[in-house]
N, C-alpha and C positions, 0 to 999 in steps of 0.2 A: 347704738353700735358700741361695741367694747372698745376702750381706749386704755393706754397705759398710765393715765394720770389719777392721782388720788384726789378726788373732789370731795368737799364737805356735804354732808347730809343736810337737807332742808328740814329743819326741825319744826314740829307742830308748835303752834303759838308764837311763831317768829314772823318777821317781815324781811323780805329781801327788796332792797331798792336797786333796781336793775336798769342799766342803759342797753338799748337794743340797737344802737348805731343809727346811722342816718336813713336807712331803708332797706338796703340790700341784706337779705337774710344771711348770706354768707359772712357778714361781718359781726355776727353774734359771736360772743366769746363762748367758751366751753361752760363757764359758770352760768351765763345767761340762759343757755340751752338747758342745763341741768335744772335751773329754776323753772322754766317754762313747762318742762316735762313733769315736774314733781309737785307744782303748786296746786292747792285746793281752791284758791281764789286768785284770779289775775285781774288787777285793776290797772287798766292801761289808758294811755293817752291817744289822741287822734292821729298820731303819726305811725301807729303800729299797724302793719299790713296784715291782711288775712293769711298770707303765707306763713308768717312768723306765729300767729295765733293757732295755726293748724297743728303746731307741735304740742299743744296743751293735752294733758291726758284726758281720756274719756270721763265725763262727769264733773270736770272742773267748772266752777262758777266764773264766768267772764263778764266783767263790769267795765263798760266803756265810759269814762269820765272825761273824755277829750273835750277841750274848749275849742269851739268853732264859731267864727264870726256870725252874728245875726241869729244864733240858736242858743236857747237856754242851756246852760251847762252847770255842773256843780261847782260850788265855790271851793277854794282851797281847804277852808276848815271842814267842809263837809267830807271831802276826800280823805283828809287825815283821820276824821272820826270813824270813817269806814275801815280804814286799815287797823285802827286800834280795836274796834269792835270785833272784827273778824279774827284778829290774833287772840283776843281775849276768850274767844270761844274754841280756842285750840286748833285753828286752821293754819295751814301753811299759806302765807299772804305774799303774793308777788305784786310789787308796784312796778309796772313796766313802763319805761319812758323811751321816747326817741332820743337818740344821741347819748349823751352822758348825763347821769342824774345830778351831777354837781357843776355842770356848766349851763347855766340859765334854765335848769330844769326844776328848780325849787326843791331839789332833793335834800338840801341842807335844812330847809324849814321843817320837812317831813321828819328827817332824822332827829331834830331837836324835839319835836312833838312826841315822837315815839320814846325818846330818852326820858322826858318828862313823865310819861304815862308808864314808864317801866317795862316797856316792850323790848325785848332783844331784837337786833336787826343786823343785817349784813349789807354793805355797800358793794355793789359789783359795777365798776366803771364800764362805760361803753365808748365806742368811737364817736367822738363829737363831730357834728357836721362841719364845724369850722376847719377841721383837718381832713377827715374822710371825705366829705362832700366836695371840698376843693380838689382833693386828689382825683376823685372820679371825673373831674372836669379837666384834668391835666394841669392844675394850678398848685404848686408846692407853697405851703404856708411860709416856709423860709427857703432862702436860695443863696449860696455863697456869692458874695459880691453884688447881690441885689437886694437882699432883705435879711438882716440878722436881728431885727427887732419887730415882733408881731403883737398887736393888741387885739384882744377879743372884747367886743363891745355890744350891749343889747341896743336895739334900735328904738325901744320905747320902755318908758317907765310904768309904774303902777297905773298912772292915769291914762296910758295909752299915747302919750305924747313923747317928744324927744326928752331923754333923761336930763334933767337940769343939774345933776350931781356929777356929770362928766365935764372935765375941763377940755372942751373941744379944741380951743387954740393950742394948748400943750399937746393934745392928741395929734393934731394936724402936723405939728413940728417934730414931735418925739418918736412916732411910730412909723417905720418905713411901710409896714403892711397893717391895714386896719380891716378886721373881719367883723361884719355887722350881722347879728342874728335878729330876726324879726324886725327887719328895717324897711320893708317895701313901703309901708304907709307913710313913714316919716323920711323917706329918702332925700326928698327935695330939701327939706329943712336941714338935715344932716350935711348934705353936700354944701349947702350955703355956709353953714357954720365952719366946715373944714376949709373952704376957699377963703372965708374971711380970716381964718386962722393962719393963712399963709400957704395952704396946699395949692399947687398948680391946677388950674381948671382942666389941663390936659392929662391929669394923672389917670393911667388906665383904671378901669373898673370892670369887674365881671359879676354878673348876677346868676346865680346857679339856682334853678327851681327844681324841686323834687329830686335832689341829689341822690345818686347812686340807684335810682329806680329806673324802670323802662321809660317813665315819663319825664326823665331829666332833660331839661333845656339850659342852654347858656347864652346869655346876652353879653357881648363885649363892647364896651363903649368908653367914654371919658367921664370924669367927674362932673363937668359942667353939663353934660348931656344925659347923665344917667337916669335921672328922674323921668325926663321926657321919653327916653327910649324904652324904659320899663313899662310906661303907660302905652306907648305905640305898639309895642310887641306883646302887651298883655301878659307880663311876666306874672307868674302865679306863686302863691305861698304854699308850702314852706319854701323859703328861699334863704340862701346864704349869700352876702355880698362881700366882695373883697375889693378893697381900694389900695393900689400899689403897683409897682412895676411887675410883680410876679403875675398879674393878670395877663400880661402879654404872652406868657408861655402857653396859654391855653391853645393858641392857634398853632404852635409848634408841636405840642405833645398829644393834644386830644386826638388828632386824626390817626395816630398810631397806637392808640390804646386798645386793648382787646375789650370789647364791650358785650359780646353775646356769649351764650353758653357754649358755643362751639369754638370760641376763640377768634372770631373775625375782628378785625379792626374797623374803625370808621372808614379808612382809606380803602380797605377791602370792599366794604359794602357800597362805597361811593363808586367804585369801578365795576360793580356788578349790575347787570341789567335790572331794572326796576322790579320785573316780575320775580326774578330769582331772590332778589334782596327781600322782598315781602314774605318769601317763604323761609328765609333764613332765620 
């Protein structure tokens, strides 16, 4: 589709590190869509949906390098080597990541490796799940009078355990809102550390699974109960977890958010007979 914006060309022999957002294809940026439509090779992670990949041009090589629990997946060094090799052969190489490549996406590591190898690259930011995913659940990352300081934290380190380089007591005291990425498996340990650091056990918590997709689910609970509730309700990865008073706003905002292609809100669908809602 023609548009009035002058977008850069995707040059052969270059790599674009692109964020695709949390899941909804409508959150792709113009640059992200330009990259998908132009790339000779798309190297994507596990969070990229088929609807997004369907925009690839005919003949494009699509490589799935997603990391999935319990399954063999390429190591980071292997992924980076693929990017360099494809670019060295004169291809337009798209490294496509869920969310934003520079927010817990290891995009910085890949950019450093490309720079060391002398491969030109472009960074295309995406909507990170810690903002966009929460918004789709009716939870603002900041809110006047409720949260003016928000911290984004990974839920596990390189070893798969709670990061030891995070000052959890200081985080508990200093950040009104804590947004946890990849924290389901370590949630019980993290909640304990935050409470030991002075955070109230009754602090509201929301767990948003598969944010911005038709599979999105939201669990609202408290800090002391969040790990137990996530297990009881079988919360699924990928998930974004928010700790703070803003989690309370989900119940007020989410019912009135337009969620379907036709613009119905949750409240509309709840008031519709089940058979009609199933067809909506």
